[in-house]
C-alpha positions in Angstrom: 24.0 -13.0 1.1 23.4 -14.9 -2.2 25.8 -16.7 -4.4 25.6 -14.7 -7.7 25.6 -17.7 -9.9 22.6 -19.2 -8.1 20.5 -16.1 -8.8 21.1 -15.7 -12.5 17.7 -15.2 -14.0 16.0 -15.8 -10.6 12.5 -14.7 -10.2 10.4 -14.0 -7.1 7.1 -15.8 -6.7 5.4 -12.5 -7.5 7.2 -12.4 -10.9 9.8 -9.7 -10.1 13.2 -10.5 -11.5 15.9 -10.8 -8.8 18.8 -9.6 -10.9 20.1 -6.8 -8.6 21.5 -7.6 -5.1 19.7 -4.6 -3.6 16.3 -5.8 -4.9 16.3 -9.2 -3.1 16.2 -10.7 0.3 16.4 -14.2 1.7 14.1 -16.0 4.1 15.9 -16.8 7.3 13.9 -20.0 7.8 13.8 -21.7 4.4 16.3 -19.7 2.4 13.9 -18.8 -0.4 15.1 -15.7 -2.4 12.5 -13.0 -2.8 12.0 -9.4 -3.7 11.9 -6.8 -0.9 8.1 -6.4 -1.4 7.4 -10.0 -0.6 9.7 -10.2 2.4 8.3 -9.8 5.9 10.5 -8.7 8.9 9.5 -10.0 12.4 11.7 -8.9 15.3 14.6 -8.1 13.0 14.5 -11.4 11.1 13.4 -11.6 7.5 10.9 -14.3 6.4 9.0 -15.2 3.2 5.2 -15.0 3.3 4.9 -18.8 3.7 7.2 -19.1 6.7 5.9 -16.1 8.5 2.4 -17.6 8.3 3.5 -20.8 10.0 5.5 -18.8 12.6 2.4 -16.7 13.3 0.2 -19.8 13.8 2.8 -21.3 16.2 2.8 -18.3 18.5 
């Protein structure tokens, strides 16, 4: 899902450290790495809070 070297010391926008593979997800639209608490799933696709807002407005 994520290249390990790209996420060394990575932090979600909420401040949670993304140091464990099971504690992070990736936005299908923009590719932003985030913690599971900040990810939003719509129709089986994972989005960050920014992309899901724009998708919701387009619908």
